PDB file of N, CA, C and O in Angstrom:
ATOM      1  N   UNK A   1      99.974 100.955  98.402  1.00  0.00           N
ATOM      2  CA  UNK A   1     101.233 100.959  99.866  1.00  0.00           C
ATOM      3  C   UNK A   1     101.585  99.744  99.356  1.00  0.00           C
ATOM      4  O   UNK A   1     100.804  99.019  98.740  1.00  0.00           O
ATOM      5  N   UNK A   2     102.953  99.440  99.631  1.00  0.00           N
ATOM      6  CA  UNK A   2     103.824  98.455  99.806  1.00  0.00           C
ATOM      7  C   UNK A   2     103.098  97.185 100.370  1.00  0.00           C
ATOM      8  O   UNK A   2     102.748  97.540 101.496  1.00  0.00           O
ATOM      9  N   UNK A   3     102.672  95.846 100.172  1.00  0.00           N
ATOM     10  CA  UNK A   3     101.782  94.923 100.853  1.00  0.00           C
ATOM     11  C   UNK A   3     102.612  93.389 101.280  1.00  0.00           C
ATOM     12  O   UNK A   3     103.463  93.166 100.419  1.00  0.00           O
ATOM     13  N   UNK A   4     102.593  92.456 102.203  1.00  0.00           N
ATOM     14  CA  UNK A   4     103.300  91.527 102.155  1.00  0.00           C
ATOM     15  C   UNK A   4     102.700  90.260 101.839  1.00  0.00           C
ATOM     16  O   UNK A   4     102.158  89.753 102.821  1.00  0.00           O
ATOM     17  N   UNK A   5     102.655  89.871 101.225  1.00  0.00           N
ATOM     18  CA  UNK A   5     101.892  88.426 101.779  1.00  0.00           C
ATOM     19  C   UNK A   5     101.527  87.569 102.959  1.00  0.00           C
ATOM     20  O   UNK A   5     100.447  87.066 103.271  1.00  0.00           O
ATOM     21  N   UNK A   6     102.966  87.525 103.659  1.00  0.00           N
ATOM     22  CA  UNK A   6     102.846  86.676 104.989  1.00  0.00           C
ATOM     23  C   UNK A   6     104.161  87.744 105.825  1.00  0.00           C
ATOM     24  O   UNK A   6     105.119  88.270 105.258  1.00  0.00           O
ATOM     25  N   UNK A   7     103.837  87.813 107.176  1.00  0.00           N
ATOM     26  CA  UNK A   7     104.292  88.072 107.352  1.00  0.00           C
ATOM     27  C   UNK A   7     106.763  88.199 107.815  1.00  0.00           C
ATOM     28  O   UNK A   7     107.615  87.327 107.643  1.00  0.00           O
ATOM     29  N   UNK A   8     106.844  89.000 108.119  1.00  0.00           N
ATOM     30  CA  UNK A   8     108.739  88.638 107.613  1.00  0.00           C
ATOM     31  C   UNK A   8     108.394  87.944 109.308  1.00  0.00           C
ATOM     32  O   UNK A   8     107.549  87.779 110.188  1.00  0.00           O
ATOM     33  N   UNK A   9     110.483  87.631 108.676  1.00  0.00           N
ATOM     34  CA  UNK A   9     110.663  86.480 109.706  1.00  0.00           C
ATOM     35  C   UNK A   9     110.375  87.257 111.122  1.00  0.00           C
ATOM     36  O   UNK A   9     110.506  88.467 111.308  1.00  0.00           O
ATOM     37  N   UNK A  10     109.852  86.042 112.299  1.00  0.00           N
ATOM     38  CA  UNK A  10     109.461  87.068 114.010  1.00  0.00           C
ATOM     39  C   UNK A  10     108.477  87.027 114.015  1.00  0.00           C
ATOM     40  O   UNK A  10     107.993  87.145 115.140  1.00  0.00           O
ATOM     41  N   UNK A  11     107.754  86.894 113.177  1.00  0.00           N
ATOM     42  CA  UNK A  11     106.123  87.507 113.512  1.00  0.00           C
ATOM     43  C   UNK A  11     106.277  88.501 113.207  1.00  0.00           C
ATOM     44  O   UNK A  11     107.233  89.276 113.248  1.00  0.00           O
ATOM     45  N   UNK A  12     104.390  88.582 112.549  1.00  0.00           N
ATOM     46  CA  UNK A  12     103.818  89.782 112.640  1.00  0.00           C
ATOM     47  C   UNK A  12     103.415  90.710 113.079  1.00  0.00           C
ATOM     48  O   UNK A  12     102.423  91.043 112.430  1.00  0.00           O
ATOM     49  N   UNK A  13     103.791  91.950 114.534  1.00  0.00           N
ATOM     50  CA  UNK A  13     103.594  93.321 114.874  1.00  0.00           C
ATOM     51  C   UNK A  13     101.592  92.877 115.676  1.00  0.00           C
ATOM     52  O   UNK A  13     100.563  92.594 115.061  1.00  0.00           O
ATOM     53  N   UNK A  14     101.801  92.995 116.939  1.00  0.00           N
ATOM     54  CA  UNK A  14      99.982  92.924 117.372  1.00  0.00           C
ATOM     55  C   UNK A  14      99.712  94.832 117.004  1.00  0.00           C
ATOM     56  O   UNK A  14     100.088  95.809 117.652  1.00  0.00           O
ATOM     57  N   UNK A  15      98.856  94.733 115.610  1.00  0.00           N
ATOM     58  CA  UNK A  15      98.444  95.850 115.173  1.00  0.00           C
ATOM     59  C   UNK A  15      97.631  95.974 116.129  1.00  0.00           C
ATOM     60  O   UNK A  15      97.610  97.204 116.173  1.00  0.00           O
ATOM     61  N   UNK A  16      97.076  95.710 116.777  1.00  0.00           N
ATOM     62  CA  UNK A  16      96.017  96.136 118.015  1.00  0.00           C
ATOM     63  C   UNK A  16      96.180  96.447 119.028  1.00  0.00           C
ATOM     64  O   UNK A  16      95.295  96.671 119.854  1.00  0.00           O
ATOM     65  N   UNK A  17      97.869  96.567 119.261  1.00  0.00           N
ATOM     66  CA  UNK A  17      98.251  97.908 120.078  1.00  0.00           C
ATOM     67  C   UNK A  17      98.229  99.200 120.107  1.00  0.00           C
ATOM     68  O   UNK A  17      98.498  99.943 121.051  1.00  0.00           O
ATOM     69  N   UNK A  18      97.649  99.651 118.231  1.00  0.00           N
ATOM     70  CA  UNK A  18      96.952 101.143 117.811  1.00  0.00           C
ATOM     71  C   UNK A  18      95.698 101.468 117.633  1.00  0.00           C
ATOM     72  O   UNK A  18      94.982 101.039 116.729  1.00  0.00           O
ATOM     73  N   UNK A  19      95.282 102.496 118.778  1.00  0.00           N
ATOM     74  CA  UNK A  19      94.108 102.256 119.888  1.00  0.00           C
ATOM     75  C   UNK A  19      93.210 102.876 118.092  1.00  0.00           C
ATOM     76  O   UNK A  19      93.467 103.807 117.329  1.00  0.00           O
ATOM     77  N   UNK A  20      92.201 101.833 118.082  1.00  0.00           N
ATOM     78  CA  UNK A  20      91.012 101.540 117.110  1.00  0.00           C
ATOM     79  C   UNK A  20      91.409 100.391 116.473  1.00  0.00           C
ATOM     80  O   UNK A  20      90.668 100.396 115.490  1.00  0.00           O
ATOM     81  N   UNK A  21      92.254  99.179 116.370  1.00  0.00           N
ATOM     82  CA  UNK A  21      92.447  98.205 115.803  1.00  0.00           C
ATOM     83  C   UNK A  21      92.033  97.071 116.896  1.00  0.00           C
ATOM     84  O   UNK A  21      92.542  96.773 117.977  1.00  0.00           O
ATOM     85  N   UNK A  22      91.157  96.670 116.347  1.00  0.00           N
ATOM     86  CA  UNK A  22      91.185  95.434 117.230  1.00  0.00           C
ATOM     87  C   UNK A  22      90.698  94.132 116.836  1.00  0.00           C
ATOM     88  O   UNK A  22      89.821  94.307 115.989  1.00  0.00           O
ATOM     89  N   UNK A  23      90.859  93.023 117.049  1.00  0.00           N
ATOM     90  CA  UNK A  23      91.040  91.839 116.650  1.00  0.00           C
ATOM     91  C   UNK A  23      90.498  91.216 115.095  1.00  0.00           C
ATOM     92  O   UNK A  23      91.071  90.405 114.367  1.00  0.00           O
ATOM     93  N   UNK A  24      89.133  91.946 114.889  1.00  0.00           N
ATOM     94  CA  UNK A  24      88.904  91.918 113.434  1.00  0.00           C
ATOM     95  C   UNK A  24      89.605  93.489 112.154  1.00  0.00           C
ATOM     96  O   UNK A  24      89.779  93.874 110.998  1.00  0.00           O
ATOM     97  N   UNK A  25      89.701  93.712 113.267  1.00  0.00           N
ATOM     98  CA  UNK A  25      90.315  94.934 111.667  1.00  0.00           C
ATOM     99  C   UNK A  25      91.789  94.342 111.881  1.00  0.00           C
ATOM    100  O   UNK A  25      92.369  94.320 110.795  1.00  0.00           O
ATOM    101  N   UNK A  26      92.568  93.864 112.906  1.00  0.00           N
ATOM    102  CA  UNK A  26      93.502  93.767 112.581  1.00  0.00           C
ATOM    103  C   UNK A  26      93.898  92.037 111.256  1.00  0.00           C
ATOM    104  O   UNK A  26      94.656  91.751 110.329  1.00  0.00           O
ATOM    105  N   UNK A  27      92.921  91.482 111.961  1.00  0.00           N
ATOM    106  CA  UNK A  27      92.515  90.714 110.672  1.00  0.00           C
ATOM    107  C   UNK A  27      91.788  90.832 108.402  1.00  0.00           C
ATOM    108  O   UNK A  27      91.895  90.195 107.354  1.00  0.00           O
ATOM    109  N   UNK A  28      91.105  92.158 108.973  1.00  0.00           N
ATOM    110  CA  UNK A  28      91.639  92.941 107.588  1.00  0.00           C
ATOM    111  C   UNK A  28      92.939  93.317 106.851  1.00  0.00           C
ATOM    112  O   UNK A  28      93.430  93.250 105.724  1.00  0.00           O
ATOM    113  N   UNK A  29      93.382  93.969 108.728  1.00  0.00           N
ATOM    114  CA  UNK A  29      94.954  94.331 107.585  1.00  0.00           C
ATOM    115  C   UNK A  29      95.907  93.486 107.514  1.00  0.00           C
ATOM    116  O   UNK A  29      97.045  93.849 107.215  1.00  0.00           O
ATOM    117  N   UNK A  30      95.601  92.238 107.773  1.00  0.00           N
ATOM    118  CA  UNK A  30      96.502  91.679 107.789  1.00  0.00           C
ATOM    119  C   UNK A  30      95.988  90.742 106.639  1.00  0.00           C
ATOM    120  O   UNK A  30      96.776  89.816 106.447  1.00  0.00           O
ATOM    121  N   UNK A  31      94.938  90.722 105.857  1.00  0.00           N
ATOM    122  CA  UNK A  31      94.620  89.998 104.765  1.00  0.00           C
ATOM    123  C   UNK A  31      94.997  90.539 103.257  1.00  0.00           C
ATOM    124  O   UNK A  31      95.269  89.994 102.188  1.00  0.00           O
ATOM    125  N   UNK A  32      94.854  92.116 103.799  1.00  0.00           N
ATOM    126  CA  UNK A  32      95.707  93.435 102.700  1.00  0.00           C
ATOM    127  C   UNK A  32      96.449  93.101 102.540  1.00  0.00           C
ATOM    128  O   UNK A  32      96.667  93.140 101.329  1.00  0.00           O
ATOM    129  N   UNK A  33      97.643  92.433 103.377  1.00  0.00           N
ATOM    130  CA  UNK A  33      98.934  92.152 103.351  1.00  0.00           C
ATOM    131  C   UNK A  33      99.999  93.250 104.306  1.00  0.00           C
ATOM    132  O   UNK A  33     101.180  93.598 104.295  1.00  0.00           O
ATOM    133  N   UNK A  34      98.534  93.569 105.239  1.00  0.00           N
ATOM    134  CA  UNK A  34      99.688  94.857 106.433  1.00  0.00           C
ATOM    135  C   UNK A  34     100.530  93.395 107.871  1.00  0.00           C
ATOM    136  O   UNK A  34     100.252  92.223 107.615  1.00  0.00           O
ATOM    137  N   UNK A  35     100.709  93.448 108.128  1.00  0.00           N
ATOM    138  CA  UNK A  35     101.494  92.955 109.061  1.00  0.00           C
ATOM    139  C   UNK A  35     102.567  93.545 110.816  1.00  0.00           C
ATOM    140  O   UNK A  35     102.772  93.218 111.985  1.00  0.00           O
ATOM    141  N   UNK A  36     102.935  94.661 109.695  1.00  0.00           N
ATOM    142  CA  UNK A  36     103.800  95.353 110.556  1.00  0.00           C
ATOM    143  C   UNK A  36     103.957  97.020 110.425  1.00  0.00           C
ATOM    144  O   UNK A  36     103.764  97.824 109.513  1.00  0.00           O
ATOM    145  N   UNK A  37     104.464  97.125 111.985  1.00  0.00           N
ATOM    146  CA  UNK A  37     104.158  98.640 112.336  1.00  0.00           C
ATOM    147  C   UNK A  37     104.464  99.362 110.314  1.00  0.00           C
ATOM    148  O   UNK A  37     103.720  99.324 109.333  1.00  0.00           O
ATOM    149  N   UNK A  38     105.813  99.896 110.498  1.00  0.00           N
ATOM    150  CA  UNK A  38     106.763  99.444 109.742  1.00  0.00           C
ATOM    151  C   UNK A  38     106.133  99.904 108.598  1.00  0.00           C
ATOM    152  O   UNK A  38     106.575 100.961 108.147  1.00  0.00           O
ATOM    153  N   UNK A  39     104.704  99.086 107.693  1.00  0.00           N
ATOM    154  CA  UNK A  39     104.885  99.713 106.696  1.00  0.00           C
ATOM    155  C   UNK A  39     103.589 100.753 107.129  1.00  0.00           C
ATOM    156  O   UNK A  39     103.542 101.977 107.006  1.00  0.00           O
ATOM    157  N   UNK A  40     102.936 100.161 107.477  1.00  0.00           N
ATOM    158  CA  UNK A  40     101.689 101.516 108.446  1.00  0.00           C
ATOM    159  C   UNK A  40     102.817 103.017 108.351  1.00  0.00           C
ATOM    160  O   UNK A  40     102.267 103.868 107.652  1.00  0.00           O
ATOM    161  N   UNK A  41     103.925 103.402 108.772  1.00  0.00           N
ATOM    162  CA  UNK A  41     104.539 104.839 109.153  1.00  0.00           C
ATOM    163  C   UNK A  41     104.990 105.243 107.810  1.00  0.00           C
ATOM    164  O   UNK A  41     105.402 106.396 107.681  1.00  0.00           O
ATOM    165  N   UNK A  42     104.969 104.482 106.825  1.00  0.00           N
ATOM    166  CA  UNK A  42     104.760 105.334 105.515  1.00  0.00           C
ATOM    167  C   UNK A  42     103.443 105.562 104.125  1.00  0.00           C
ATOM    168  O   UNK A  42     103.118 106.290 103.187  1.00  0.00           O
ATOM    169  N   UNK A  43     103.078 104.341 104.880  1.00  0.00           N
ATOM    170  CA  UNK A  43     101.174 105.347 104.368  1.00  0.00           C
ATOM    171  C   UNK A  43     101.335 107.147 103.464  1.00  0.00           C
ATOM    172  O   UNK A  43     101.803 108.080 104.116  1.00  0.00           O
ATOM    173  N   UNK A  44     100.928 107.340 102.133  1.00  0.00           N
ATOM    174  CA  UNK A  44     101.256 108.761 101.958  1.00  0.00           C
ATOM    175  C   UNK A  44     100.018 108.578 102.641  1.00  0.00           C
ATOM    176  O   UNK A  44      99.607 107.579 103.231  1.00  0.00           O
ATOM    177  N   UNK A  45      99.220 110.248 102.390  1.00  0.00           N
ATOM    178  CA  UNK A  45      97.371 110.713 101.903  1.00  0.00           C
ATOM    179  C   UNK A  45      97.072 109.239 101.177  1.00  0.00           C
ATOM    180  O   UNK A  45      96.193 108.443 101.506  1.00  0.00           O
ATOM    181  N   UNK A  46      97.953 109.109 100.203  1.00  0.00           N
ATOM    182  CA  UNK A  46      96.929 108.392  98.730  1.00  0.00           C
ATOM    183  C   UNK A  46      96.560 107.125  99.174  1.00  0.00           C
ATOM    184  O   UNK A  46      95.717 106.405  98.639  1.00  0.00           O
ATOM    185  N   UNK A  47      97.263 106.856 100.240  1.00  0.00           N
ATOM    186  CA  UNK A  47      97.692 104.745 100.238  1.00  0.00           C
ATOM    187  C   UNK A  47      97.034 104.837 101.732  1.00  0.00           C
ATOM    188  O   UNK A  47      96.937 103.716 102.232  1.00  0.00           O
ATOM    189  N   UNK A  48      96.698 105.585 102.325  1.00  0.00           N
ATOM    190  CA  UNK A  48      95.496 105.321 103.935  1.00  0.00           C
ATOM    191  C   UNK A  48      93.884 105.941 102.996  1.00  0.00           C
ATOM    192  O   UNK A  48      92.717 105.753 103.338  1.00  0.00           O
ATOM    193  N   UNK A  49      94.451 106.752 101.672  1.00  0.00           N
ATOM    194  CA  UNK A  49      92.606 106.424 101.164  1.00  0.00           C
ATOM    195  C   UNK A  49      92.052 105.754 100.288  1.00  0.00           C
ATOM    196  O   UNK A  49      90.967 105.923  99.731  1.00  0.00           O
ATOM    197  N   UNK A  50      93.150 104.644 100.118  1.00  0.00           N
ATOM    198  CA  UNK A  50      93.194 102.877  99.218  1.00  0.00           C
ATOM    199  C   UNK A  50      92.364 102.083 100.402  1.00  0.00           C
ATOM    200  O   UNK A  50      91.240 101.617 100.590  1.00  0.00           O
ATOM    201  N   UNK A  51      93.925 102.258 101.242  1.00  0.00           N
ATOM    202  CA  UNK A  51      93.666 101.538 102.610  1.00  0.00           C
ATOM    203  C   UNK A  51      92.261 101.916 103.454  1.00  0.00           C
ATOM    204  O   UNK A  51      92.002 101.408 104.545  1.00  0.00           O
ATOM    205  N   UNK A  52      91.463 102.813 102.827  1.00  0.00           N
ATOM    206  CA  UNK A  52      90.340 103.698 104.400  1.00  0.00           C
ATOM    207  C   UNK A  52      89.105 103.042 102.788  1.00  0.00           C
ATOM    208  O   UNK A  52      88.131 102.335 103.042  1.00  0.00           O
ATOM    209  N   UNK A  53      89.412 103.424 101.440  1.00  0.00           N
ATOM    210  CA  UNK A  53      87.860 103.279 100.379  1.00  0.00           C
ATOM    211  C   UNK A  53      88.129 101.513 101.174  1.00  0.00           C
ATOM    212  O   UNK A  53      87.195 101.082 101.850  1.00  0.00           O
ATOM    213  N   UNK A  54      89.685 100.442 100.987  1.00  0.00           N
ATOM    214  CA  UNK A  54      89.398  99.006 101.110  1.00  0.00           C
ATOM    215  C   UNK A  54      88.035  98.418 101.970  1.00  0.00           C
ATOM    216  O   UNK A  54      87.278  97.467 101.774  1.00  0.00           O
ATOM    217  N   UNK A  55      88.127  99.596 103.140  1.00  0.00           N
ATOM    218  CA  UNK A  55      87.968  98.596 104.241  1.00  0.00           C
ATOM    219  C   UNK A  55      86.700  99.670 105.345  1.00  0.00           C
ATOM    220  O   UNK A  55      86.289  99.631 106.505  1.00  0.00           O
ATOM    221  N   UNK A  56      86.489 100.513 104.148  1.00  0.00           N
ATOM    222  CA  UNK A  56      85.011 101.758 103.954  1.00  0.00           C
ATOM    223  C   UNK A  56      85.783 101.913 105.116  1.00  0.00           C
ATOM    224  O   UNK A  56      86.023 100.923 105.807  1.00  0.00           O
ATOM    225  N   UNK A  57      86.140 102.859 105.377  1.00  0.00           N
ATOM    226  CA  UNK A  57      86.097 103.190 107.322  1.00  0.00           C
ATOM    227  C   UNK A  57      85.755 104.617 107.445  1.00  0.00           C
ATOM    228  O   UNK A  57      85.471 105.102 108.540  1.00  0.00           O
ATOM    229  N   UNK A  58      85.778 105.521 106.015  1.00  0.00           N
ATOM    230  CA  UNK A  58      85.937 107.554 106.129  1.00  0.00           C
ATOM    231  C   UNK A  58      86.505 108.376 106.586  1.00  0.00           C
ATOM    232  O   UNK A  58      86.230 109.509 106.982  1.00  0.00           O
ATOM    233  N   UNK A  59      87.517 107.673 106.526  1.00  0.00           N
ATOM    234  CA  UNK A  59      88.457 108.541 107.367  1.00  0.00           C
ATOM    235  C   UNK A  59      88.838 108.437 108.478  1.00  0.00           C
ATOM    236  O   UNK A  59      89.504 109.270 109.093  1.00  0.00           O
ATOM    237  N   UNK A  60      88.268 106.888 109.050  1.00  0.00           N
ATOM    238  CA  UNK A  60      88.764 106.881 110.223  1.00  0.00           C
ATOM    239  C   UNK A  60      90.130 106.561 110.631  1.00  0.00           C
ATOM    240  O   UNK A  60      90.245 106.485 111.854  1.00  0.00           O
ATOM    241  N   UNK A  61      91.338 106.324 109.876  1.00  0.00           N
ATOM    242  CA  UNK A  61      92.919 105.676 109.790  1.00  0.00           C
ATOM    243  C   UNK A  61      93.176 107.788 110.646  1.00  0.00           C
ATOM    244  O   UNK A  61      93.537 108.213 111.744  1.00  0.00           O
ATOM    245  N   UNK A  62      92.684 108.509 109.199  1.00  0.00           N
ATOM    246  CA  UNK A  62      93.026 109.683 109.389  1.00  0.00           C
ATOM    247  C   UNK A  62      92.365 110.485 111.174  1.00  0.00           C
ATOM    248  O   UNK A  62      93.030 111.274 111.846  1.00  0.00           O
ATOM    249  N   UNK A  63      91.312 110.099 111.445  1.00  0.00           N
ATOM    250  CA  UNK A  63      91.084 110.854 112.641  1.00  0.00           C
ATOM    251  C   UNK A  63      91.291 109.947 113.514  1.00  0.00           C
ATOM    252  O   UNK A  63      90.868 110.203 114.642  1.00  0.00           O
ATOM    253  N   UNK A  64      91.971 108.652 113.308  1.00  0.00           N
ATOM    254  CA  UNK A  64      92.185 107.743 115.021  1.00  0.00           C
ATOM    255  C   UNK A  64      94.393 108.337 114.980  1.00  0.00           C
ATOM    256  O   UNK A  64      95.207 107.804 115.734  1.00  0.00           O
ATOM    257  N   UNK A  65      94.634 109.037 114.327  1.00  0.00           N
ATOM    258  CA  UNK A  65      96.112 108.966 113.516  1.00  0.00           C
ATOM    259  C   UNK A  65      96.101 107.647 113.960  1.00  0.00           C
ATOM    260  O   UNK A  65      95.912 107.311 115.129  1.00  0.00           O
ATOM    261  N   UNK A  66      96.297 106.927 113.056  1.00  0.00           N
ATOM    262  CA  UNK A  66      97.285 105.134 112.973  1.00  0.00           C
ATOM    263  C   UNK A  66      99.353 105.896 112.262  1.00  0.00           C
ATOM    264  O   UNK A  66     100.419 105.856 112.876  1.00  0.00           O
ATOM    265  N   UNK A  67      99.184 106.212 111.464  1.00  0.00           N
ATOM    266  CA  UNK A  67     100.764 106.637 111.454  1.00  0.00           C
ATOM    267  C   UNK A  67     101.448 107.067 112.108  1.00  0.00           C
ATOM    268  O   UNK A  67     102.544 106.604 112.423  1.00  0.00           O
ATOM    269  N   UNK A  68     100.759 108.462 112.608  1.00  0.00           N
ATOM    270  CA  UNK A  68     101.510 108.454 114.390  1.00  0.00           C
ATOM    271  C   UNK A  68     102.200 107.400 115.227  1.00  0.00           C
ATOM    272  O   UNK A  68     103.326 107.008 115.533  1.00  0.00           O
ATOM    273  N   UNK A  69     100.283 107.029 115.534  1.00  0.00           N
ATOM    274  CA  UNK A  69     100.977 105.628 116.353  1.00  0.00           C
ATOM    275  C   UNK A  69     101.343 104.504 116.244  1.00  0.00           C
ATOM    276  O   UNK A  69     101.016 103.671 117.089  1.00  0.00           O
ATOM    277  N   UNK A  70     102.259 104.125 114.980  1.00  0.00           N
ATOM    278  CA  UNK A  70     102.146 103.633 114.889  1.00  0.00           C
ATOM    279  C   UNK A  70     104.295 103.701 114.504  1.00  0.00           C
ATOM    280  O   UNK A  70     105.206 102.897 114.698  1.00  0.00           O
ATOM    281  N   UNK A  71     104.253 104.472 114.181  1.00  0.00           N
ATOM    282  CA  UNK A  71     105.340 105.297 114.252  1.00  0.00           C
ATOM    283  C   UNK A  71     106.229 105.086 115.794  1.00  0.00           C
ATOM    284  O   UNK A  71     107.393 104.803 116.077  1.00  0.00           O
ATOM    285  N   UNK A  72     104.981 105.394 116.575  1.00  0.00           N
ATOM    286  CA  UNK A  72     105.087 105.465 118.236  1.00  0.00           C
ATOM    287  C   UNK A  72     105.855 103.889 118.332  1.00  0.00           C
ATOM    288  O   UNK A  72     107.046 103.630 118.503  1.00  0.00           O
ATOM    289  N   UNK A  73     105.151 103.335 118.224  1.00  0.00           N
ATOM    290  CA  UNK A  73     104.867 102.266 118.737  1.00  0.00           C
ATOM    291  C   UNK A  73     106.532 100.326 117.767  1.00  0.00           C
ATOM    292  O   UNK A  73     106.918  99.185 118.020  1.00  0.00           O
ATOM    293  N   UNK A  74     106.730 101.666 116.565  1.00  0.00           N
ATOM    294  CA  UNK A  74     107.226 100.964 115.684  1.00  0.00           C
ATOM    295  C   UNK A  74     108.531 101.903 115.971  1.00  0.00           C
ATOM    296  O   UNK A  74     108.641 102.714 115.052  1.00  0.00           O
ATOM    297  N   UNK A  75     109.091 101.983 116.509  1.00  0.00           N
ATOM    298  CA  UNK A  75     110.325 102.920 117.581  1.00  0.00           C
ATOM    299  C   UNK A  75     110.643 102.426 118.798  1.00  0.00           C
ATOM    300  O   UNK A  75     111.680 102.277 119.445  1.00  0.00           O
ATOM    301  N   UNK A  76     108.698 102.060 119.049  1.00  0.00           N
ATOM    302  CA  UNK A  76     109.181 100.910 120.810  1.00  0.00           C
ATOM    303  C   UNK A  76     109.308 102.020 122.323  1.00  0.00           C
ATOM    304  O   UNK A  76     109.743 101.908 123.470  1.00  0.00           O
ATOM    305  N   UNK A  77     108.462 103.373 121.262  1.00  0.00           N
ATOM    306  CA  UNK A  77     108.581 104.515 122.527  1.00  0.00           C
ATOM    307  C   UNK A  77     106.908 104.803 122.700  1.00  0.00           C
ATOM    308  O   UNK A  77     106.013 105.629 122.519  1.00  0.00           O
ATOM    309  N   UNK A  78     107.195 103.576 123.150  1.00  0.00           N
ATOM    310  CA  UNK A  78     106.007 103.203 124.378  1.00  0.00           C
ATOM    311  C   UNK A  78     105.633 104.324 125.778  1.00  0.00           C
ATOM    312  O   UNK A  78     104.793 104.153 126.661  1.00  0.00           O
ATOM    313  N   UNK A  79     106.487 105.360 125.606  1.00  0.00           N
ATOM    314  CA  UNK A  79     105.754 106.546 127.208  1.00  0.00           C
ATOM    315  C   UNK A  79     106.166 107.757 126.193  1.00  0.00           C
ATOM    316  O   UNK A  79     106.360 108.656 127.012  1.00  0.00           O
ATOM    317  N   UNK A  80     106.443 108.389 124.781  1.00  0.00           N
ATOM    318  CA  UNK A  80     105.877 109.151 124.122  1.00  0.00           C
ATOM    319  C   UNK A  80     103.936 108.712 123.546  1.00  0.00           C
ATOM    320  O   UNK A  80     102.998 109.487 123.360  1.00  0.00           O
ATOM    321  N   UNK A  81     104.014 106.828 123.391  1.00  0.00           N
ATOM    322  CA  UNK A  81     103.171 106.876 123.109  1.00  0.00           C
ATOM    323  C   UNK A  81     101.827 106.732 124.297  1.00  0.00           C
ATOM    324  O   UNK A  81     100.659 106.912 123.951  1.00  0.00           O
ATOM    325  N   UNK A  82     102.106 106.488 125.294  1.00  0.00           N
ATOM    326  CA  UNK A  82     101.043 106.252 126.472  1.00  0.00           C
ATOM    327  C   UNK A  82     101.116 108.317 126.722  1.00  0.00           C
ATOM    328  O   UNK A  82     100.287 108.385 127.630  1.00  0.00           O
ATOM    329  N   UNK A  83     101.375 109.185 126.581  1.00  0.00           N
ATOM    330  CA  UNK A  83     101.586 110.508 126.717  1.00  0.00           C
ATOM    331  C   UNK A  83     100.721 110.973 125.614  1.00  0.00           C
ATOM    332  O   UNK A  83     100.216 112.073 125.838  1.00  0.00           O
ATOM    333  N   UNK A  84     100.370 110.353 124.317  1.00  0.00           N
ATOM    334  CA  UNK A  84     100.174 111.166 123.615  1.00  0.00           C
ATOM    335  C   UNK A  84      98.627 110.889 123.388  1.00  0.00           C
ATOM    336  O   UNK A  84      97.694 111.675 123.223  1.00  0.00           O
ATOM    337  N   UNK A  85      98.692 108.927 123.455  1.00  0.00           N
ATOM    338  CA  UNK A  85      97.570 108.223 123.636  1.00  0.00           C
ATOM    339  C   UNK A  85      96.609 107.182 123.896  1.00  0.00           C
ATOM    340  O   UNK A  85      95.658 106.595 123.378  1.00  0.00           O
ATOM    341  N   UNK A  86      97.527 107.246 125.274  1.00  0.00           N
ATOM    342  CA  UNK A  86      97.084 107.039 127.093  1.00  0.00           C
ATOM    343  C   UNK A  86      97.198 105.922 126.938  1.00  0.00           C
ATOM    344  O   UNK A  86      96.770 105.466 125.877  1.00  0.00           O
ATOM    345  N   UNK A  87      97.700 105.188 127.729  1.00  0.00           N
ATOM    346  CA  UNK A  87      98.286 103.713 128.293  1.00  0.00           C
ATOM    347  C   UNK A  87      97.545 102.522 126.870  1.00  0.00           C
ATOM    348  O   UNK A  87      96.472 102.384 126.283  1.00  0.00           O
ATOM    349  N   UNK A  88      99.190 101.767 126.870  1.00  0.00           N
ATOM    350  CA  UNK A  88      98.312 100.560 125.815  1.00  0.00           C
ATOM    351  C   UNK A  88      97.241  99.565 126.919  1.00  0.00           C
ATOM    352  O   UNK A  88      97.223  99.223 128.101  1.00  0.00           O
ATOM    353  N   UNK A  89      96.400  99.381 125.652  1.00  0.00           N
ATOM    354  CA  UNK A  89      95.748  98.268 125.605  1.00  0.00           C
ATOM    355  C   UNK A  89      96.056  96.538 126.516  1.00  0.00           C
ATOM    356  O   UNK A  89      95.292  95.593 126.320  1.00  0.00           O
TER     357      UNK A  89
END
């Protein structure tokens, strides 16, 4: 997957808004070069498997629908996010 060395101008997105990502996982994702929701929205099945393998999550990314959550958050659709995944933490 496409990674970055640092977040884009304006700073990193709060990846913890994705259900299943806490502070520790966010740091791990940042260390792999993922700082923005839109980076996650374009992950293919192969890329999900790569990230899943690096984080040793055993399918968690797919089970928790990180890509679908990231898509809603990237476009600012908080109402639909809350409908599908519950209120933001």
